C-alpha positions in Angstrom: 114.2 98.0 88.6 112.8 97.5 91.9 109.8 100.8 91.6 107.0 100.3 89.5 104.7 102.8 90.6 104.8 106.2 93.0 101.5 106.8 94.4 101.1 110.3 95.3 98.8 113.0 97.0 97.2 116.1 95.4 97.1 119.1 97.6 99.8 120.1 99.7 102.1 117.4 98.0 101.7 117.1 94.4 100.0 120.6 93.7 100.4 124.1 95.6 97.2 126.1 96.8 95.9 123.5 94.1 98.0 123.9 91.0 100.9 121.6 90.1 103.0 123.3 88.0 104.4 122.8 84.4 108.0 121.1 85.6 106.3 118.7 88.1 104.0 117.4 85.0 106.7 117.0 82.8 108.6 115.1 85.2 105.1 113.0 85.8 105.6 112.3 81.8 109.3 111.2 82.5 108.8 108.8 85.2 105.8 107.1 82.8 107.8 107.2 79.7 110.5 104.9 81.6 107.9 102.2 82.1 107.0 103.3 85.7 103.3 103.9 86.4 101.4 106.6 89.1 98.6 106.7 90.5 96.9 110.0 91.9 95.6 109.0 95.6 93.5 112.0 97.2 90.6 113.2 99.4 89.2 115.7 96.2 85.8 114.5 95.1 86.7 113.8 91.1 84.3 116.7 89.3 87.0 119.2 91.5 89.4 117.0 90.7 88.8 116.9 86.8 88.2 121.0 87.1 91.4 121.7 88.8 93.8 119.1 86.7 93.0 118.2 83.4 95.6 116.2 83.0 94.9 113.0 84.8 95.1 111.0 81.7 98.9 110.6 83.1 97.6 107.8 85.5 96.4 104.9 84.5 94.0 105.2 88.2 92.8 107.9 90.3 91.7 107.1 94.2 89.3 109.6 94.9 87.2 110.2 97.8 89.9 109.3 100.3 89.9 105.6 99.3 85.9 105.7 98.5 86.2 105.8 94.9 88.3 104.4 91.7 88.6 106.2 88.4 89.8 104.7 85.0 91.0 108.1 83.2 91.2 106.1 80.1 87.4 104.7 80.1 86.0 107.5 82.0 85.0 104.2 84.6 84.3 105.0 88.3 84.2 102.4 90.7 82.6 102.8 94.1 84.4 101.2 96.8 82.1 101.3 100.2 78.8 102.5 100.3 77.4 105.8 99.9 76.6 108.2 102.4 72.8 107.2 104.7 70.1 109.3 102.9 69.6 109.5 107.1 73.0 110.8 107.9 72.7 113.9 105.4 69.0 115.2 106.1 70.4 115.2 110.0 73.5 117.1 108.8 71.1 119.7 106.7 68.5 119.8 109.3 71.3 120.7 112.2 72.7 123.3 109.7 76.0 121.6 109.6 77.6 122.6 106.1 79.6 119.8 104.1 79.3 118.1 100.6 78.7 114.9 100.0 80.5 112.4 96.9 80.1 109.4 95.9 81.2 108.0 99.1 82.4 110.8 100.9 81.2 113.5 103.2 83.4 116.4 103.8 83.0 119.7 105.8 85.5 121.8 108.1 87.0 122.0 111.4 85.3 122.8 113.6 82.2 121.1 112.7 83.3 117.9 114.0 81.4 117.8 117.3 78.2 118.1 115.4 79.4 115.5 112.9 80.7 112.9 115.7 76.7 113.8 117.5 74.9 113.0 114.7 76.6 110.0 113.9 76.4 108.9 117.5 72.8 109.7 116.9 72.0 107.4 114.3 73.9 104.6 115.7 76.3 104.7 112.4 79.3 103.3 112.0 81.4 106.2 110.1 84.4 107.1 111.1 86.2 111.0 110.8 89.3 111.4 108.9 91.5 115.0 109.3 93.3 116.8 106.6 94.7 119.8 107.3 91.5 121.6 108.8 89.2 119.4 106.4 87.1 116.8 108.0 86.1 114.3 105.9 83.3 110.8 106.7 83.8 107.9 105.5 82.9 104.3 106.2 85.0 102.5 109.0 87.9 101.1 107.9 87.7 103.2 104.0 90.6 105.3 103.5 93.8 106.3 101.1 95.9 102.9 101.6 92.8 100.9 101.1 91.9 102.9 97.3 95.4 102.3 96.4 95.1 98.7 97.3 92.4 98.2 94.8 94.0 100.4 92.2 96.9 97.9 92.7 94.8 95.0 92.5 93.5 96.2 88.9 97.3 96.7 87.7 98.5 93.6 89.6 101.1 95.4 91.4 102.3 94.6 94.5 102.8 96.8 97.4 106.5 96.0 97.7 107.3 97.5 94.6 105.3 100.9 95.3 106.7 104.2 96.6 104.0 106.7 98.1 104.5 110.7 99.0 101.8 112.9 101.0 101.9 115.4 103.6 98.7 115.5 105.6 96.9 113.2 108.6 94.8 111.2 105.9 98.2 110.0 104.4 99.2 108.1 107.0 97.6 105.1 105.6 98.7 105.8 102.0 102.5 105.6 103.3 101.9 102.3 105.6 100.3 101.0 102.2 103.9 101.6 100.6 107.2 99.7 100.1 108.6 103.0 101.0 106.9 106.1 102.7 108.1 109.9 101.6 106.6 113.2 103.0 107.5 116.0 101.3 109.7 119.1 103.6 105.8 120.8 103.9 104.2 117.5 105.5 103.1 117.6 109.3 106.0 116.4 111.4 104.3 113.3 112.7 104.1 112.2 109.3 107.5 113.0 108.9 108.5 111.4 111.5 106.8 108.2 110.5 108.4 108.2 106.8 111.4 106.6 105.2 111.9 110.0 103.2 111.8 113.2 104.0 112.2 115.4 100.8 113.7 118.3 101.1 111.6 120.2 98.6 108.1 121.3 99.4 104.9 120.2 97.3 105.6 119.5 93.9 109.5 120.1 94.5 109.2 117.2 97.2 107.8 115.5 94.5 109.9 115.9 91.4 113.0 115.3 93.6 111.6 111.7 94.7 111.1 111.5 90.8 114.5 112.6 89.6 115.8 109.9 92.2 113.4 107.0 90.8 115.0 107.7 87.6 118.7 107.9 88.5 119.0 104.8 90.6 115.8 103.6 91.6 116.0 104.9 94.7 118.9 102.2 95.8 120.6 105.1 97.9 117.8 104.6 100.7 117.4 101.0 100.6 119.2 101.0 103.9 116.4 103.3 105.4 113.5 100.6 104.9 114.2 98.7 108.1 110.3 98.1 108.9 110.5 95.6 105.6 114.2 93.9 106.7 114.5 90.0 106.6 115.7 88.4 110.0 118.7 86.2 109.7 119.3 85.5 113.3 119.9 86.4 116.7 123.8 87.5 117.2 124.9 84.6 119.7 127.2 87.5 121.7 123.5 89.2 122.7 124.2 92.1 120.9 121.0 91.9 119.4 119.3 90.4 115.6 121.3 90.7 112.2 118.9 92.0 109.4 119.2 92.4 105.7 117.5 94.7 103.5 114.6 93.0 101.7 115.4 94.3 98.3 118.5 94.3 96.1 119.7 91.8 98.4 121.3 88.2 97.5 121.9 85.0 99.9 123.8 82.0 99.7 123.1 78.9 102.0 126.0 76.4 102.0 126.9 73.7 104.1 127.0 69.9 103.9 124.2 67.2 103.7 121.8 67.2 106.8 123.4 70.5 108.0 120.2 72.8 108.7 120.4 74.2 105.3 116.6 73.4 104.5 115.6 74.4 107.9 117.4 78.3 107.2 115.6 78.3 103.8 112.4 77.8 105.7 112.5 80.3 108.2 113.5 82.6 105.2 111.0 81.8 103.0 108.0 82.1 106.2 109.4 85.6 106.4 108.8 86.3 103.2 105.5 85.2 102.8 104.3 86.8 106.0 105.9 90.3 105.2 104.2 88.7 101.0 107.3 88.9 99.3 106.5 87.1 96.2 108.6 84.3 95.7 109.5 81.3 93.4 111.1 78.2 95.0 112.9 76.0 92.1 113.0 72.5 93.7 115.0 69.7 92.4 114.4 67.0 94.5 110.6 67.5 96.4 112.0 69.2 99.6 109.7 71.9 99.7 106.7 69.6 98.4 104.5 70.2 101.4 105.4 73.7 102.2 102.5 75.8 103.1 101.4 79.1 101.4 102.5 78.2 98.4 101.5 76.7 94.8 103.0 73.5 93.6 104.0 72.7 90.1 105.3 69.3 89.5 104.9 66.0 91.3 107.4 62.8 91.7 105.1 61.8 88.6 105.1 65.1 86.4 106.7 67.4 85.1 105.9 71.2 86.2 104.3 73.1 83.1 106.4 76.5 82.7 103.4 78.2 81.3 101.2 77.7 84.8 103.8 78.2 87.0 104.4 81.9 84.9 100.4 82.9 84.7 100.6 82.3 88.7 103.4 84.7 89.2 101.5 87.3 87.5 99.4 87.1 90.7 101.2 89.5 93.3 99.8 87.1 96.0 101.0 83.5 94.7 103.9 82.2 95.8 105.4 79.4 93.6 107.6 76.1 94.1 108.4 74.4 91.0 109.1 70.7 92.0 111.6 69.2 89.6 111.3 65.5 91.1 109.0 64.0 88.1 111.7 64.3 85.9 114.9 62.8 85.0 118.4 63.9 86.9 120.2 65.0 84.0 117.1 66.7 82.4 116.6 69.3 85.7 119.6 71.7 84.8 118.4 72.5 81.3 115.1 72.9 82.4 115.6 75.6 84.5 118.2 77.8 82.6 115.2 77.5 79.7 113.2 78.3 82.4 115.0 81.2 83.8 115.0 83.9 81.3 111.2 83.6 81.2 111.4 84.7 85.4 114.1 87.3 84.0 111.3 88.9 81.8 108.9 88.8 84.5 110.7 90.5 86.9 111.6 93.6 84.3 108.2 93.8 83.7 106.7 93.4 87.2 109.9 93.2 89.7 108.6 89.9 90.8 108.8 87.5 92.2 110.8 89.6 94.5 112.9 86.3 95.5 114.1 83.7 93.2 115.2 80.4 95.5 117.3 77.6 93.6 118.1 74.3 95.9 120.9 72.4 94.8 122.0 75.1 93.0 125.6 73.1 92.8 123.2 70.6 90.2 121.2 73.3 88.3 123.5 76.1 88.0 127.5 74.5 87.8 130.6 75.7 87.6 130.6 75.3 83.5 127.5 77.3 83.5 127.7 80.8 81.7 124.7 83.2 80.9 123.9 83.8 77.2 122.7 86.7 78.2 124.6 89.5 79.5 121.1 90.1 81.2 120.4 87.3 82.7 122.6 87.7 85.8 120.2 90.6 86.8 117.6 87.9 87.2 120.1 86.1 90.3 119.7 89.6 92.4 116.8 89.0 94.9 118.2 85.1 94.8 118.5 82.4 98.1 120.9 80.1 96.4 121.3 76.7 98.3 123.9 74.4 98.0 126.6 71.4 99.4 129.3 72.8 97.2 129.8 76.6 96.5 133.2 76.1 94.2 130.9 73.9 92.1 128.4 76.9 91.3 128.4 79.1 87.8 130.5 82.6 89.5 127.5 84.3 87.6 125.8 82.9 89.5 127.2 83.6 92.6 128.6 86.6 91.8 125.1 88.6 93.1 125.2 87.1 96.8 125.9 89.9 99.2 125.2 87.7 102.6 126.7 84.0 103.4 125.1 81.9 105.8 127.3 79.1 106.3 125.8 76.1 108.3 127.7 73.0 109.6 130.3 71.7 111.4 133.0 73.5 109.1 131.6 76.5 108.1 134.5 78.7 107.1 135.3 76.1 104.7 131.9 76.9 103.1 132.9 80.5 103.4 136.1 80.0 101.6 134.9 77.7 98.8 132.6 80.4 97.5 135.6 83.5 98.0 137.8 81.1 95.9 135.0 80.6 93.1 134.8 84.3 92.6 138.7 84.9 93.5 138.1 87.5 96.3 139.6 87.4 99.9 137.8 86.4 102.9 138.8 87.9 106.2 140.3 86.0 108.6 138.4 83.8 110.7 139.2 80.5 112.8 137.1 77.6 112.2 134.3 76.9 114.7 131.9 74.4 115.9 128.6 75.2 115.3 125.6 74.2 117.8 122.4 72.9 115.4 120.2 76.0 114.4 123.8 78.4 114.8 125.2 79.8 111.6 128.2 81.6 110.3 127.2 85.1 108.3 129.4 87.1 106.6 128.6 90.4 104.7 131.0 91.0 101.8 130.8 94.6 101.4 131.9 94.4 105.0 135.4 94.8 106.5 134.8 92.5 110.0 134.8 88.3 110.5 132.3 86.6 110.0 129.4 86.7 112.7 128.2 83.7 114.8 124.4 83.8 114.7 121.3 81.4 116.0 119.1 81.3 113.3 115.5 82.3 112.5 113.3 78.9 112.7 110.4 78.6 110.7 107.5 78.9 113.5 105.8 75.7 111.8 107.8 72.8 111.1 107.7 71.2 107.5 106.4 67.8 107.3 108.6 65.2 106.4 108.7 65.0 102.6 107.7 61.2 102.1 107.2 61.1 98.5 110.7 62.4 97.5 112.4 59.3 99.0 110.0 56.8 98.4 109.3 57.5 94.8 111.0 60.1 93.8 114.4 60.2 91.7 117.5 61.3 94.1 120.6 62.2 92.1 123.7 59.5 91.3 125.4 61.1 94.5 122.6 60.5 96.6 121.5 57.2 95.4 121.9 53.7 97.3 124.2 51.3 95.2 124.2 47.4 95.3 128.0 46.3 94.6 128.7 43.4 96.7 131.8 42.1 98.2 133.5 41.4 95.0 131.9 45.1 93.2 130.3 42.9 90.8 127.2 44.9 90.6 126.0 48.3 90.3 122.8 48.5 91.1 121.5 51.6 91.6 118.2 52.3 94.1 117.4 56.2 93.6 114.4 55.8 96.3 113.4 53.5 98.8 110.7 52.0 96.6 113.8 50.7 94.5 115.8 49.9 97.6 113.5 47.4 98.6 112.5 46.3 95.4 116.4 45.2 94.7 117.2 44.1 98.0 114.6 41.0 97.4 116.3 40.2 94.2 120.6 40.6 95.1 121.9 37.3 96.6 123.1 36.7 100.4 126.3 37.4 100.3 125.4 40.9 98.8 122.6 42.2 100.9 125.1 40.7 104.1 127.6 42.9 102.6 126.4 46.0 103.0 124.4 45.2 106.1 127.7 43.8 108.2 129.4 47.4 106.8 126.4 49.4 108.0 126.0 50.6 105.1 121.9 50.8 105.0 122.2 53.2 108.1 124.6 55.4 106.7 122.3 55.9 103.6 118.9 56.7 105.7 121.1 58.9 107.8 123.5 61.0 105.2 121.1 61.2 102.4 117.6 59.9 103.2 117.9 61.9 106.3 116.1 59.9 108.6 117.6 59.4 111.8 114.9 57.7 113.6 115.4 54.7 110.8 118.7 55.1 110.7 119.3 54.3 114.2 116.4 51.5 114.3 118.5 50.3 111.2 122.1 50.5 112.4 120.7 48.2 115.8 119.6 45.2 113.3 123.3 46.1 111.0 124.6 45.2 114.7 122.4 42.6 115.8 124.4 39.3 114.8 122.2 36.8 115.4 119.7 37.9 112.8 119.6 35.8 109.3 119.9 37.9 106.2 116.4 37.4 105.4 115.0 38.5 108.6 117.6 41.9 108.4 116.0 42.8 105.2 112.5 41.7 105.9 112.7 43.8 109.3 114.3 47.0 107.2 111.6 46.8 104.9 108.8 46.6 107.4 109.9 49.8 109.0 110.7 51.1 105.4 107.2 50.5 104.5 105.8 51.8 107.6 107.2 55.3 107.8 106.9 55.8 103.7 105.2 53.6 101.5 101.9 53.2 103.4 100.9 57.3 103.7 102.2 57.6 99.9 
């Protein structure tokens, strides 16, 4: 379920001539019974609202006075969200015979009194604003509107605005619709509000609200996903010059595939930056500490400490917190089991809160191998809204791959990655010639479309991630990524799972073993392909090719380079 809350205006939307029909009330009760919440957002004074609509217990929160007052019907508590109207202002309006009513935070009158009200504000030098509502004139402190009032309600309910549908009809509902993932205008709404809305109902007033409520109950508004272009995620710019390539931000899943050091992390970093900017909550499962220094997210777990799942889930309860789960502090063999035990907790959280909006799984072939099958038939739903990152799509569980509807392939053989995905799911892949991509380019294929993959220039992060020194210095690389000292006769099998261990083993191996790997270029190859440090690899290659250096001197120089680049900062 994506939309957890329906925020509705009262007059002209939920109500017609101040009255809400029994049919509309019955439908709102069905929406609430579905597990969703409804918030009333109105310009009315609270006492008037209580008199005209006594069923306020339908709503966990009521935003009254156009955003100035928050009301909790269950406890009858009121919370003023702004300063009350200045007494001097009210006295001046009375003195000038301007008719008005004053609430806790709002002053209301009618057209054409706005000129007299503006003059009073000017004469007193106050920072107040006028908001119009089909002939009504509301005076509020600057910055207070239905959008800010709804935000206060959502904070108390721990619901993200990305999980909200807002519906209204008048000038003062612009802020309401803008504050919601999906903005709806009823058929009787003002023309400009209808132009700005994502959806316009066929029905008027309460019939329009009922129309949206019925669609919420039937398919969670899935039929309108493609209308939410203002929240779309940029995958890149088409290299043929035909414009940007985007994906809907909800009910989408992405696979990023390519060989090591092909640019997968750069693509993912660019996507994460967009998600953070648009305030979509994400949870990143980071087996190897590659995203340890990513800004804008809380990190749980270090190179020496295991992440606490309870602390992770507690952080994710807060809609504004993004989370990175660093698995570097646990043995490689234990990481898939940790993730598979953690995944049901994510599913439970999503069932209650529809968050995190995005789950990112790095090294998906390791955490969700082809042998993995969900114990529960509901678990694959937890993998919707997911970004899977892998070197080998065919080594990833088919159940995990199934939700992916957008594929981003990078590296020298992107078509091979796409064919690998298609083979894992036993689906056909549209024909396409193998291409060699430039750095920063990718092939993107949408499963639901019949056309061939599209070549794009990916959307890189605006701020480059700092190099993750701790991972390579003292973390635990996988067995496939580790360096092995074997020697010329392959009598040894000494594994260096990080650079610290590499230097320790280098001191202990015999001269023939060190020289064997040196002359084969094994050290520079490891630094380039698995440590992903091209500068270190280039400098090491120069040492490997210098036959004048003794084994002891070459070892000393390589160790000094590693220490200056990695172990000193750590």
